[in-house]
C-alpha positions in Angstrom: 29.0 16.6 18.5 27.0 13.5 17.5 28.2 10.6 15.4 26.1 9.7 12.5 25.5 6.1 13.4 24.2 7.2 16.9 21.9 9.9 15.2 20.7 7.2 12.9 19.8 4.8 15.8 17.9 7.6 17.6 15.9 8.6 14.3 14.8 5.0 14.0 13.7 4.8 17.6 11.7 8.2 17.0 10.1 6.8 14.1 9.0 3.8 16.0 7.7 5.9 18.8 5.7 8.0 16.4 3.8 4.8 15.4 5.2 4.8 11.8 4.6 1.3 10.1 7.3 -1.4 10.2 7.7 -1.0 6.4 8.2 2.6 6.6 10.8 2.4 9.5 12.7 -0.2 7.5 12.8 1.9 4.4 14.0 4.9 6.1 16.6 2.9 8.1 18.0 1.5 4.8 17.9 4.8 3.1 19.9 6.5 5.9 22.3 3.6 6.1 23.2 4.1 2.5 23.5 7.8 2.9 25.9 7.2 6.0 28.0 4.7 4.0 28.4 7.3 1.2 29.3 10.0 3.7 31.9 7.6 5.1 33.7 7.7 1.8 33.8 11.5 2.2 35.3 11.1 5.7 32.2 12.6 7.4 31.4 11.0 10.7 29.6 13.6 12.6 26.2 15.3 11.6 27.6 18.7 12.0 30.0 18.1 9.1 27.6 17.4 6.5 26.9 20.1 3.8 24.3 20.5 1.2 27.0 19.7 -1.5 27.6 16.4 0.1 23.9 15.4 0.0 23.7 16.5 -3.6 26.6 14.3 -4.4 24.9 11.5 -2.8 21.8 11.9 -4.9 23.9 12.3 -8.1 25.7 9.2 -7.4 22.3 7.3 -7.1 21.3 8.7 -10.5 24.5 7.9 -12.1 24.3 4.3 -10.6 20.9 3.7 -12.4 18.3 4.4 -9.7 15.0 5.7 -11.0 13.8 9.2 -10.3 11.1 7.7 -8.0 13.7 5.8 -5.9 16.0 8.9 -5.7 13.0 11.0 -4.7 12.1 8.4 -1.9 15.7 8.6 -0.7 15.6 12.5 -0.8 12.5 12.4 1.4 14.2 10.1 3.8 17.2 12.4 3.9 15.1 15.4 4.6 13.1 13.7 7.3 16.3 12.7 9.0 17.7 16.1 9.0 14.4 17.7 10.3 14.8 15.3 13.2 18.4 16.3 13.9 17.4 20.0 13.6 14.4 19.5 16.2 16.9 17.6 18.4 19.2 20.7 18.1 22.0 18.3 16.7 22.6 20.8 13.9 21.9 24.5 13.7 21.3 24.6 10.0 19.5 22.0 7.9 21.6 21.1 4.8 18.7 19.1 3.2 16.2 21.7 3.4 17.0 23.0 0.0 17.7 19.5 -1.5 15.5 19.2 -4.7 13.5 16.3 -5.5 14.1 14.8 -9.2 11.1 15.1 -11.5 8.9 11.9 -11.4 6.5 11.3 -14.1 3.4 9.7 -12.6 2.8 6.1 -13.7 -0.6 5.3 -14.9 -2.4 2.8 -12.7 -2.7 -0.8 -14.1 -6.6 -1.1 -14.5 -7.8 -4.6 -15.3 -10.4 -4.9 -18.1 -13.6 -6.9 -17.3 -12.2 -9.7 -19.6 -9.0 -9.7 -17.4 -10.6 -9.8 -14.1 -13.2 -12.4 -15.3 -10.2 -14.6 -16.4 -8.6 -14.2 -13.1 -11.9 -15.4 -11.5 -12.0 -18.4 -13.8 -8.4 -19.3 -13.0 -9.0 -19.4 -9.2 -12.5 -21.1 -9.2 -11.3 -24.5 -8.0 -9.1 -22.7 -5.3 -11.8 -21.7 -2.8 -9.5 -19.6 -0.4 -7.8 -17.7 -3.3 -11.2 -17.1 -5.1 -12.5 -15.5 -1.8 -9.3 -13.3 -1.7 -9.7 -12.2 -5.2 -13.5 -11.3 -4.6 -12.6 -9.2 -1.5 -9.9 -7.4 -3.2 -11.8 -6.8 -6.3 -15.4 -6.1 -4.7 -14.2 -3.8 -1.7 -10.7 -2.4 -2.9 -9.1 -3.1 0.5 -5.4 -2.9 0.7 -3.5 -6.3 0.8 -2.5 -5.5 4.4 -6.0 -4.8 5.5 -7.1 -8.1 3.9 -4.4 -10.1 5.8 -5.8 -8.7 9.1 -9.3 -9.4 8.6 -10.9 -11.6 11.4 -14.0 -13.8 11.3 -15.8 -11.4 13.5 -15.2 -8.5 11.0 -17.6 -10.0 8.6 -21.4 -9.4 8.9 -23.3 -11.2 6.3 -26.6 -9.7 5.1 -29.9 -11.0 3.9 -31.7 -10.9 0.6 -32.7 -7.3 1.3 -29.6 -5.8 2.6 -25.7 -6.2 2.0 -23.2 -7.5 4.3 -20.5 -5.5 6.0 -16.8 -5.7 6.4 -15.1 -3.8 9.3 -11.8 -2.5 8.5 -10.0 -1.4 11.7 -7.4 1.4 11.7 -4.0 0.5 10.5 -0.7 2.1 10.4 -1.9 5.6 9.6 -5.1 4.5 7.7 -8.4 5.2 9.1 -11.0 2.4 9.9 -14.2 2.0 7.8 -17.1 -0.1 7.2 -17.5 -1.5 3.6 -20.7 -3.0 2.1 -20.3 -6.6 0.9 -22.4 -7.6 -2.2 -23.8 -11.1 -2.8 -20.9 -12.1 -5.0 -18.1 -11.6 -2.4 -20.5 -12.9 0.5 -21.0 -16.1 -1.4 -17.3 -16.5 -2.1 -16.3 -16.0 1.5 -19.1 -18.3 2.8 -17.8 -21.1 0.6 -14.3 -20.6 1.9 -15.4 -20.6 5.6 -17.0 -23.9 5.0 -13.6 -25.5 4.2 -11.5 -23.3 6.6 -9.7 -25.2 9.2 -11.3 -24.9 12.8 -8.4 -23.3 14.8 -8.3 -20.9 17.7 -6.9 -18.1 15.4 -9.7 -16.0 14.2 -7.8 -14.6 11.2 -10.1 -15.1 8.2 -7.4 -16.3 5.7 -5.1 -19.0 7.3 -2.7 -21.6 6.0 -3.6 -25.5 6.1 -1.8 -25.6 9.4 -3.9 -22.8 10.9 -1.5 -19.9 10.8 -2.4 -16.5 9.4 -1.7 -16.1 5.7 1.1 -13.5 5.3 1.1 -10.7 2.9 4.1 -12.2 0.9 2.0 -15.4 0.7 -1.0 -13.8 -0.7 1.2 -11.8 -3.1 3.0 -14.8 -4.4 -0.2 -16.7 -4.9 -2.0 -14.1 -6.9 1.2 -13.5 -9.0 1.0 -17.1 -9.8 -2.7 -16.9 -10.8 -2.0 -13.7 -12.9 0.3 -15.9 -14.9 -2.1 -18.7 -15.2 -4.8 -16.4 -16.4 -2.4 -14.8 -18.8 -2.9 -11.3 -17.4 0.5 -9.4 -18.2 2.1 -6.8 -15.9 -0.4 -7.3 -13.1 0.1 -7.1 -9.4 -2.1 -7.5 -6.3 -2.5 -3.7 -5.8 -4.0 -3.5 -9.5 -7.2 -5.1 -8.1 -7.6 -2.0 -5.9 -6.9 0.2 -8.8 -9.6 -1.8 -10.8 -12.1 -1.4 -7.8 -11.7 2.5 -7.9 -11.6 2.9 -11.7 -14.5 0.7 -12.7 -16.8 2.2 -9.9 -15.9 5.7 -11.1 -16.4 4.7 -14.7 -19.9 3.5 -13.8 -20.7 6.8 -12.3 -20.4 6.1 -8.6 -19.7 9.3 -6.6 -16.2 10.4 -5.9 -16.9 10.8 -2.2 -18.5 7.3 -1.9 -15.5 5.6 -3.8 -12.9 7.5 -1.9 -14.5 6.7 1.5 -14.8 3.0 0.8 -11.2 2.7 -0.7 -10.0 4.5 2.4 -8.2 7.2 0.6 -7.0 10.1 2.9 -7.6 12.8 0.4 -10.3 13.1 -2.3 -7.5 14.3 -4.8 -6.1 10.7 -4.7 -9.4 9.4 -6.0 -9.7 12.1 -8.7 -6.6 11.1 -10.3 -8.1 8.0 -11.7 -10.5 10.3 -13.7 -7.6 10.9 -16.2 -7.7 7.2 -17.1 -11.5 6.6 -17.5 -14.6 7.9 -19.3 -17.1 9.0 -16.6 -20.9 9.2 -17.3 -22.7 12.6 -16.7 -25.0 11.2 -13.9 -23.8 10.2 -10.5 -24.9 7.2 -8.6 -24.7 6.9 -4.8 -24.2 3.0 -4.5 -21.8 0.4 -5.7 -22.7 -2.4 -8.2 -20.9 -5.8 -8.5 -18.0 -6.0 -10.6 
């Protein structure tokens, strides 16, 4: 028999070896730690002792404690993944989580900024050259915040009057790499930032005044502050990505093109935005500036 805590440690190591992102490993680790703490209250210390009823009692406790259906669903998924691992390792002969049901989660509509809103955000950041360049990249390319934080100077290829520039996004934590066209607006914003960027050995595009890479949390907190300054309510960094996808689809850009540039793994992810926009009849196969 294997103890829960030891199985938990082996599960975390398994996730790391599989190349799961640090955020994913951390989330699974916390979810399973919470499960183990609850099972301890039931005096369960070995994986073979756990029943489906124990797991259902855990999910019920979460719901009664005020966790949202989305949070409970995530912890259900963590539990199922944990027990699949235990089954593969032959630590359990039967999987008590296999029939564990997910709570019903109503999909939340994406927050799509209006043209007035993202213009106000631009105006608010005009005097902050670095943040203005960050906003332009997020808005004009739809990259993820993690991808933006990893951009190197050599990943940028500026174009001329007759052709767009390019941004190379490298594969990251399960997301495929891709090449994104850069229009004049975003090229100009980045060029202005590069002029005042400190000259340091680190080639990360966005850095602090002391030359260290700008962290995701720094980017998020900075943009949260500018959303408040621009008086844009209930907006987060990822909403610029939603805005990129929605506005290009609204203008008639092809689903395949938008999906490819956004780096969606499935076309169905892009198609979900169609429920929130009015789309023209004719498709176009290029992107315009927002």
